[in-house]
N, C-alpha and C positions, 0 to 999 in steps of 0.2 A: 569596479571590483565585481568579478563574476562569482556567483555561488555555485557550488557543485555538491551533488548528493553522493555521500561516500558509503553509506549503509541504509539498507531498508530493512526494518524488523515489523512483522506483522503478527498479531496474536488475535486469536478467536475472530477471524473474519473469514466468512464463507468457507472455502476449502482448507483454510490454514488454521491450526491450533497454535502452532509456534513456527515461524518462519524468519530466517535471517539471510540476507544477500549482502555480501561485501562487494562493492562496486569499485572496479579498477579500469583505468582507461576512459575513453570518451564515448564509447558505443556499448550498446547492450542488445543482445539478440536472445529472445525468449522462445524456447521450442519444447515441444514435448507431446506425449500421448494425448489423446482425448481424456478429460478428466483429470489432468495432471495439475490443473490450477493456474493455467495461463490467463484465463479470463478473470479469475479471482484476484491475481496480481494486478491486472489492468484497473479492476474496479477499486481496488485498494489505493492505488496511486491517483485514481481519479477523485475518490471520495474525500481523501484527506485535504486537498486544497479547497475543495468545494465546501467542506464543512468549516473551515477556517474563516470564511466570509459570513457565515450565518450567525445569528444569536444563539447563545448557549441552549436555551429551551427548545429551539427547533431541531438540535441535534442530539437529543437525549438517546434516541435509539442507536446511535453510534458510539456513544460515549465508551462503553465497556471495550469496543473494538479498538479505539484510538488512544486509550490510556496507556 
């Protein structure tokens, strides 16, 4: 069984206060002007699975962002 991401919600993380992206289809292309948040989106997607593998006390600084 394959899992698929259907929606991304980011709150209080880097460039985003509140951000929601509904995903449709199999591919996603992110583009925009400098400072639009492309790197912030990348780091949010990178940080979430990385923090899931670590003990709770080592991710306290991300707790507000991931709640």
